Each structure stands twice: as structure tokens, then as C-alpha cells.
N, C-alpha and C positions, 0 to 999 in steps of 0.2 A: 427236546431241552428247552427251559424257559430262555427268554429273551436276556435276561440278566447275566445268565451264566455265559453269555458271548461278549459282554461287554468288558474289557480290558481298560489298564489307563491309557493306553496306546491309542485303541478306538476312539476312547474320550477325547483325547487330545486332537485326534484326526479330524473328529468333527465337530470340535467346539473352537479349534483354534487355526490361524489366526479369528480373532473373533468376528471380523467383518468379511471373513472369506475373498473373493474376489469382487465382490461388489464395487469397491471403489476402483478395483484395477479396470474392471467396465466400464465404469464412468469416465474414465479419462482417456481410456480407447476409442469411445465413441463421441468425445467432446471434439466438435469442429470449431476451431477459435476463430472469430470474427476478423475482419481487416481492422489493422490498427489500435489491436487489442491485446492482452496477454492473459491467461488465466493458469492459477497456480493453486493447488493443494497442500494443506498442511498435514505432514506424516507423524506429527507430535516431537516435541523435543524443540530442535533447530530445522529439523527436516522439511524440504519444500519439494514439489515437483513443478517445474516451470513448463509450460507449452504455450507456443507463440503462433502467431497469426498465419505462419508458413508450415505449423503442424510441427515443429521442431521440438523435441522432449529432453530436456536437462533436469538432472535432481542434484541436490546439495545437501550433505549432512544426514542422507538417511541413515536410519538405525532402527534394527529390530531386536537389540536386546533387553535387557532388565537388570535392576539394581539388586538390591539384597533379598536373596531366597531362603536364606535360614538364619538364625542365631548362634551360630556355631562360633563364628570368629568375634573376638570383642575388640580387638586392638589393630590399627594400622601398621604396616610396616614401615620402616624408616624410610625416608624419601618421599613418601605418598604427597603429593601436594596440598591435600587438607591438613595433614598433621605438619607438614613443612609450614603451611601459614597460620595455623591458629597455635601451635605449639602443643595439641592435645593429643595423648593416643587414641581415645575411645573411637571405635568405627561409626560413623554415621549411619543413620538408619533411612537410607534412601530408598525406598519402594518404588517399582513404576507406579503409576498411579493413572495411568491412560492404557487404554487396548491397543491392540497392534491392526492398524486399519488397512494394510497393505498387504497382499500375499507376494512377497518379493519372487517364488519360485514358480508363480502362474507363468504360462504362454501366451496371457493376455496383459499390455501395456507395456512389460517389462522387455519383450523384442522391438518396441518402439522406440527405446531410449538411444539418444545421440550424444551424451556423454554424462559422467557420472564426476562429481566435485565434492571434496572434504574443505572445509574452512582451517581445521586442525586434527591433530593427531589423538585427542581425548577419547577414551572408550565408547562415549554416546555421540560420537559425529561420525565413528568409521566402524564398519561391521563385516565381519569376516563371513558373516552368513550371506549378506546382501550381494558382496562381491562373488561368493561363489554361484550365487544365483545367476547374476548377470553374465558370468563365463558362461554358464550354461545355455540359459536361454535368452542372452542378448545378442546383438549384432556384433559379429568377430572383429570391428575394426574401430569400435568406439573407443574414444580415450577417456581415461581416467587420470583426473588432474588435482592437484594439489601443492602445498609447500613440502619441502624436504623431507620432515619427519612422518608426514602421512606418506609420501612414496615408499619411505624404508620401510613402514609398517605392512603396506600393500604387497611389496617384494617378500617380504618375510612370510607371506602367507601364500605366496606362489603365484600372484598375478604376474603376467609377462612384462618384463622390462619395456619392450617396444610399444605396450599399450600405455605407458605412463607419461605424464608430462608433468616436471617439476616447475613449479611458479613461485616468483616471488613479488614482492610490491615493486611496480612499475611495469611488469609483464601485462601483453595483451595477448588474449587467445581467442580466436576464432571458431565457432562451432555452427556449420550452416550459416543461417540468418543473426545470429547473436554473436556480438561481442562482450568478451567478458574482459574487464579492467580489473586488476589485480592492485589491492591496495594494502596498506600497512593493518595489521590488527594492534588491538589494543587489550587483547585477552591476558590481563596480568597475571591471572593463575597458571599460564603455559611457563611463566618465567621462574614460576616456584615448583615446578613438574620435574622430576629427575627421572632419568633411566636407570640409574644405580645410584644408591646414597652417597651423599656427598656431604661433610658440614662445612656450609657455605657461609657460615655466620663471620661478618666482616670482610669478605675477600669481593674484589671487583671483576665487574663482568664486561663483556660486550654484548648488553641488553638489545640493541638493534638487531645486531647479527642472529642473536640466539631466538628472538620472535621471529624474524623472518623466515628461519628454518622451520619453526612450530606451527605458525598460524598467519592467516593472510584473511581480508575482508575482499568480497567482490561488489562488481556493479556488473550487471546483466543489462546491457543494451539491446533493445529490440526494437521494431518497427511501432510498436503499440505502448511503447513506455520503457523506463528505465528502473529495475531494481536493485535496490542496496541491501547485501546480507553482511550482516556484522559479526556473523560466527557468535563467539560467547566475548565479544569485546566489552570491558568495563567502561565506563564514561572515561573518554578525553576531550580535550580542547582541541584536538585534532581533528574529530569530526568536522568542524568548521571548514578545514582545509579540504576536505572529502566534498563537502556541499558547494565549494566554489570550483573543484575540478569539473566536477562533473554536474549536468541536471540529474535530479533524482525525484522521480515518482511516487515510488512505493519503498519503504525501508524498514525492514525487518530486526529488531535487536533481542536480546537475552534479557528478560524480565525475570525477576524473582525476589524471595525474601530472604535476605541473606541472615543465617543463623549467628549467635553472638560470636564475635573474633573470626568470623567469614566475610572476606569481599570477594564475591565469585560474578554476582549478577547485578544488573542494570536496575535501581530502584525505580519507584513510579517517576519521580522526580528526574532521575537520571534519563529516563526515557522520552521524557518531555523534552529536555534540554537537548539529547541527541536529534530529535527531531527538528528541534527549531535550527541547530547548527548546521545540519545536514540540507536544509530548506527542502525537505521531502513536503510533497502533498499530503501522504497518508504514511502514519508509523501504526506498524503492527507488533505488538509484543508477544512472543514465543518463549519458549522454555519453560515458562511458570507452570506449565500443566504437569510435568513428567516427574518430578522426584516429590516424595509425600514429605518431604522436611524442608522443602525450599518452595512448596505451592504458595501463590501469593493471588491477593484480590483483585481483580482488572476493575473493577468498580471504582478503586482508588485511583486509578489513570482518569478515568470519567470524570470524578468529583474535581480532582487538582485541576485536569483542563479544564473545567468550567469555570472554576475559581481564577484562574490566569490567563484564558484566551483573550480576554478584552484587553485588560491591563497591558499585557505582552504583546499584544497585536498579533497572536499566531495566525500563521497563514496553512498551517495543516490541520489535519483531522485524525483523532487515533480510530481504530477499529478494532475492535475486540471479536475475535477469531474462536471457534472450536476445531479440535484435531478431527480430521476427515473431511472438513467443510472447503469450499470451493471460494476463490475470491476473482473476481474478475475486473481487469482495470481497462478503462476508466468507469467503467458501467457501475462499479460498486464504492467508487471513491469517497462517496456523500453517507453511506452505510454507516452507524456507529457500531452495531454489535450483529454477529452472525446466527442465524438460525439455521438448523437444518429443515429440510423441506419435511413438512408437516403432513403430507398425502392427502388423501380424500378429494382431489380435486373433480372428480366424477360423480360426486354425490347426487343423487335423483337422476342418474341415466337411466335407473329404473325405478320401479315403485318399490319401497322398503317392504322387506317381508315381515309383516308385524301385524298382530291381528287386528289393531284400531290406529288410528292417526295420531291419539294422544298418549301412546304408551312411552314416547321419549319427548 
């Protein structure tokens, strides 16, 4: 039988997906973080894997799903946050624009995880597949940490209640050598997200209590430095309060190009204002990579930064990352842009196998 007769859609998916296989799993597992530093890898969207100099591993907002996969559905159901926000019924064409760079079902790296966290309960920040993979391949006692609505979702998937830790702003959680400070979220998209449709026009709500149940921000305090994760927070003047509460070395925020009538992502100016308010040393835009209809040009951040840094006396620098890339603090704090390893470091380890020297 010819080879093509043996190939099926299932065999194709197994040979090609996830696109990076276990390459990144292997890199994370074999990385030994140096003293007084921390390393992190970008998994796409707002997903981060953090590893400390005590070799503690935690992840936040890891997601291995996708967006639109066909064009059968044309309108949002009543109550969807984007319909509530915009007043438009047409469904957004948000296709996933990045590969999946980690294999969550691998027995490499996943068993090293010491905690799983989520900032909020939107579908691109929690993942049933990832939770199933961690339950199968992870340690049997690691905690799952998130706000009330995240915990509700995890429990509905079958995650054991005794493994879950519900957090709210003001809480502090210890995971080995990492101290996690839980702070207010400013993800106002969560405030227009409904579990069931209700006409709320003109009604009054306790928005602080509602936000606290749906979303939080985190500061991860390590011996190598402090990382601020803003989740999907919009810009808020209260970033300045967070900057006064804790010293912040690296901050990540949800950058993107908001379509007309949508206020969902930080703009380039918002991101720079967030960095200034937090008094961070490095700011990294995330989330701009993932949705085809909200992708944004990170060169805009660099251009605006250069236009404003001297006049406003910025004390931070932006860093433009790539999905699957590694960032080490403080070694990489003055880099402006990430480049994946280019390879060929051992060129001319042997004489090239060419017929004459001037061929290339």
C-alpha cells in the first residue's frame, strides 16, 4: 500500500500539532535559573510560565484553545460581552493567529509545575484541556489559584475543590519561594460579561464586588525580582497605587488594536502610561499576538516611547517579545526586541562540503 493511503486527518494532526511539539517543554525543563534572576516564557495571549532561581515553576493564564473555526454562526447570543459592549450582533472574526508552542500533555516540564493561576474567567485565560493535562501529568498536590468565577469554572470541569484556592484583592499566597500578591483588576470587559442574559441598562450594581469575583491582577515576588501581571486590565489611574504598594521590575499588559465600538485592550499610549504609573523597569506588551481582528503593531509602542521618553523622563524600557521566547531578568532588561535563536553557532567546525571555496 502506498504511503498516502495510510495518512488520515488524525495522523496528520498527531504529526503536526502542537506545532512546536515538545521543543519548548524541553527548554523549560532543562533551564537552570541562575541565582538572583528569574526566567519566563511567553505561551501566547497572556500566558506566562515563570521559573525562579529556586527552580520553582508556576504558570498563569495558559490557554491552548482557538477562536473562530468556521463561518456557520453569524451573530452573538444575547449577553455576550462583545454584544453587550458594542450593541452589535455580528460575531467578531477573531481567528487564532499564533501557533501553540507548548505540549500540555507531555511528561516533560508539566510535572515540574508547582502552581497554576488564572487572572480571570474569560475563555482565552482558562483552559479545560490544560487542566486535564495537569491533573494527569502534574504533581498531585499543586494548587490551582484564581478568583471566584475562575474557581467556579474549574470546579464545573471536575477539578477537585481541595486543590483550588479562591483569591481576592488583598490576599497573599505563598508557593515555595514565590510570594503572590493579589491586587485589583481593571478588566472592565469582565463587568459587561454575563453568565445569563439580563437587560441591565440603567440598573445599579456593586461593581467593585463583581470585579473582585471575576478578575484579579498579580504581583509575583521572587528573589530575582518582582513580576506584575495585569491580566486583561484596561488602563486605570489605580495602576499608580499598585506601583506605590510594591516595587515592580517587570510588568506585562494586554495590548491590542480595539475595533470600532470596542474598549477591550490597552493602546500603545495606555501601555506606556501603565508602565510609568507602576514605576516598573521593563514593560512587555502581550495579547496583541493572538486575535486576528485585534492584532496591533508593536513598533507603535517603540516609536511613541522614543517620542516621549526624554520629555517625560521615563525610567522604564519596553521589550517587544515573540511567542515561545524566553526572557531572563535582569539580564535582558535593556533589550528592546526579542529574536529567536538563529543557530549555526558552530559554523566551520568542519570544512564545508562544497566543490570550491567561492561557491557561496
